[in-house]
DSSP file (Angstrom, degrees, kcal/mol; ACC not computed):
  #  RESIDUE AA STRUCTURE BP1 BP2  ACC     N-H-->O    O-->H-N    N-H-->O    O-->H-N    TCO  KAPPA ALPHA  PHI   PSI    X-CA   Y-CA   Z-CA
    1    1 A M              0   0    0      0, 0.0     2,-0.6     0, 0.0     0, 0.0   0.000 360.0 360.0 360.0 120.0   45.8  295.1  -63.5
    2    2 A D        +     0   0    0      2,-0.1     2,-0.6     0, 0.0     0, 0.0  -0.412 360.0 157.7-102.7  56.9   43.7  297.3  -65.6
    3    3 A N        -     0   0    0     -2,-0.6     2,-0.6     2,-0.0     0, 0.0  -0.716  22.4-164.9 -83.4 124.4   43.0  294.9  -68.4
    4    4 A V        -     0   0    0     -2,-0.6     2,-0.7     6,-0.0    -2,-0.1  -0.948   5.8-154.3-110.4 122.6   39.9  295.8  -70.4
    5    5 A F        -     0   0    0     -2,-0.6     3,-0.1     1,-0.1    -2,-0.0  -0.863  13.0-178.7 -99.5 117.2   38.5  293.1  -72.6
    6    6 A Y        +     0   0    0     -2,-0.7     2,-0.3     1,-0.1    -1,-0.1   0.615  68.9  17.1 -90.8 -13.3   36.5  294.6  -75.5
    7    7 A S  S  > S-     0   0    0      1,-0.1     4,-1.7     0, 0.0     5,-0.1  -0.966  77.6-108.7-150.4 166.9   35.6  291.3  -76.9
    8    8 A L  H  > S+     0   0    0     -2,-0.3     4,-2.8     1,-0.2     5,-0.2   0.848 117.3  60.0 -64.8 -34.0   35.4  287.6  -76.1
    9    9 A Q  H  > S+     0   0    0      2,-0.2     4,-2.3     1,-0.2    -1,-0.2   0.907 104.2  49.3 -62.4 -41.7   38.3  287.0  -78.4
   10   10 A D  H  > S+     0   0    0      2,-0.2     4,-2.1     1,-0.2    -1,-0.2   0.916 112.7  47.9 -61.7 -43.3   40.5  289.3  -76.3
   11   11 A F  H  X S+     0   0    0     -4,-1.7     4,-2.5     2,-0.2     5,-0.2   0.929 112.5  47.6 -64.2 -46.0   39.4  287.5  -73.1
   12   12 A M  H  X S+     0   0    0     -4,-2.8     4,-2.4     1,-0.2     5,-0.2   0.888 111.7  50.5 -64.5 -39.8   40.0  284.1  -74.5
   13   13 A L  H  X S+     0   0    0     -4,-2.3     4,-2.1    -5,-0.2    -1,-0.2   0.906 111.7  48.4 -64.1 -41.4   43.5  285.0  -75.9
   14   14 A H  H  X S+     0   0    0     -4,-2.1     4,-2.2     2,-0.2    -2,-0.2   0.927 113.7  45.3 -65.3 -45.9   44.4  286.5  -72.5
   15   15 A T  H  X S+     0   0    0     -4,-2.5     4,-2.1     1,-0.2    -2,-0.2   0.877 112.8  50.8 -68.5 -36.6   43.3  283.4  -70.5
   16   16 A K  H  X S+     0   0    0     -4,-2.4     4,-2.3    -5,-0.2    -1,-0.2   0.900 109.6  51.2 -66.7 -39.3   44.9  281.0  -73.0
   17   17 A T  H  X S+     0   0    0     -4,-2.1     4,-2.1     1,-0.2    -2,-0.2   0.929 111.3  46.9 -62.2 -45.8   48.2  282.9  -72.7
   18   18 A L  H  X S+     0   0    0     -4,-2.2     4,-2.5     1,-0.2    -1,-0.2   0.876 110.6  53.6 -64.3 -36.9   48.1  282.8  -68.9
   19   19 A T  H  X S+     0   0    0     -4,-2.1     4,-2.4     1,-0.2    -2,-0.2   0.929 109.6  46.6 -63.5 -45.5   47.3  279.1  -69.0
   20   20 A Y  H  X S+     0   0    0     -4,-2.3     4,-2.3     2,-0.2    -1,-0.2   0.871 112.0  51.0 -66.4 -36.3   50.3  278.3  -71.2
   21   21 A I  H  X S+     0   0    0     -4,-2.1     4,-1.8     2,-0.2    -2,-0.2   0.933 112.0  46.6 -65.0 -45.4   52.6  280.4  -69.0
   22   22 A L  H  X S+     0   0    0     -4,-2.5     4,-2.4     1,-0.2    -2,-0.2   0.884 113.4  48.8 -65.3 -38.1   51.4  278.6  -65.9
   23   23 A M  H  X S+     0   0    0     -4,-2.4     4,-2.1     2,-0.2    -1,-0.2   0.896 109.7  52.7 -67.0 -38.7   51.8  275.2  -67.5
   24   24 A G  H  < S+     0   0    0     -4,-2.3    -2,-0.2     1,-0.2    -1,-0.2   0.833 116.1  39.5 -66.0 -32.5   55.3  276.1  -68.7
   25   25 A L  H  X S+     0   0    0     -4,-1.8     4,-1.2     2,-0.1    -2,-0.2   0.811 114.5  53.7 -83.3 -32.3   56.3  277.1  -65.2
   26   26 A G  H  X S+     0   0    0     -4,-2.4     4,-2.7    -5,-0.2     5,-0.2   0.850  99.9  59.5 -73.3 -35.6   54.5  274.2  -63.5
   27   27 A L  H  X S+     0   0    0     -4,-2.1     4,-2.2     2,-0.2    -1,-0.2   0.942 108.8  41.9 -64.6 -49.0   56.0  271.4  -65.5
   28   28 A P  H  > S+     0   0    0      0, 0.0     4,-2.6     0, 0.0    -1,-0.2   0.868 114.7  53.7 -64.7 -32.1   59.6  272.1  -64.6
   29   29 A A  H  X S+     0   0    0     -4,-1.2     4,-2.3     2,-0.2    -2,-0.2   0.920 110.1  46.0 -66.3 -42.1   58.5  272.7  -61.0
   30   30 A M  H  X S+     0   0    0     -4,-2.7     4,-2.4     2,-0.2    -1,-0.2   0.880 112.4  51.2 -67.5 -37.2   56.7  269.4  -60.8
   31   31 A L  H  X S+     0   0    0     -4,-2.2     4,-2.4    -5,-0.2    -2,-0.2   0.925 111.4  47.5 -64.3 -44.7   59.8  267.6  -62.4
   32   32 A G  H  X S+     0   0    0     -4,-2.6     4,-2.1     2,-0.2    -2,-0.2   0.899 112.2  49.7 -62.7 -40.6   62.1  269.2  -59.8
   33   33 A W  H  X S+     0   0    0     -4,-2.3     4,-2.3     2,-0.2    -2,-0.2   0.906 110.7  50.2 -64.3 -42.0   59.8  268.3  -57.0
   34   34 A W  H  X S+     0   0    0     -4,-2.4     4,-2.4     1,-0.2    -2,-0.2   0.915 111.1  48.1 -63.5 -43.1   59.6  264.7  -58.3
   35   35 A L  H  X S+     0   0    0     -4,-2.4     4,-1.3     1,-0.2    -1,-0.2   0.872 111.1  51.8 -65.6 -35.3   63.4  264.4  -58.5
   36   36 A F  H  < S+     0   0    0     -4,-2.1    -2,-0.2    -5,-0.2    -1,-0.2   0.910 112.8  44.8 -65.0 -42.4   63.6  265.9  -55.0
   37   37 A L  H  < S+     0   0    0     -4,-2.3    -2,-0.2     1,-0.2    -1,-0.2   0.864 118.7  40.8 -71.9 -35.5   61.2  263.3  -53.6
   38   38 A T  H  < S+     0   0    0     -4,-2.4    -1,-0.2    -5,-0.2    -2,-0.2   0.601  91.0 104.4 -91.8 -11.0   62.7  260.3  -55.4
   39   39 A G     <  -     0   0    0     -4,-1.3     2,-0.4    -5,-0.2    -4,-0.0  -0.446  52.9-165.0 -71.9 143.5   66.4  261.2  -54.9
   40   40 A R        -     0   0    0     -2,-0.1     2,-0.3     0, 0.0    -2,-0.1  -0.953  22.1-113.9-130.2 149.3   68.2  259.3  -52.2
   41   41 A D        -     0   0    0     -2,-0.4     2,-0.2     1,-0.1     3,-0.0  -0.595  37.5-116.3 -76.8 140.1   71.5  259.8  -50.5
   42   42 A E        -     0   0    0     -2,-0.3     2,-0.1     1,-0.1    -1,-0.1  -0.535  33.1-106.5 -76.5 144.2   74.1  257.1  -51.3
   43   43 A E        -     0   0    0     -2,-0.2     2,-0.5     1,-0.1    -1,-0.1  -0.421  32.5-112.1 -70.4 144.9   75.2  255.0  -48.4
   44   44 A I        -     0   0    0     -2,-0.1     2,-0.4     1,-0.1    -1,-0.1  -0.654  31.7-128.2 -77.1 126.3   78.6  255.7  -47.0
   45   45 A R        -     0   0    0     -2,-0.5     2,-0.6     2,-0.0    -1,-0.1  -0.612  20.0-164.3 -79.7 130.4   80.9  252.7  -47.7
   46   46 A K              0   0    0     -2,-0.4    -1,-0.0     1,-0.1    -2,-0.0  -0.914 360.0 360.0-117.0 103.8   82.7  251.4  -44.7
   47   47 A Y              0   0    0     -2,-0.6    -1,-0.1     0, 0.0    -2,-0.0   0.419 360.0 360.0 -98.8 360.0   85.5  249.1  -45.7
């Protein structure tokens, strides 16, 4: 990546953008992981 930051504002904007992207991807991933961990198989009914 050949990103050249000419000012502090460019750097801060870039890091904030990456942070929001990672948070946006991380939240659904954590929700899916939580549902995976807490999900249980239903018992087979034997009548």
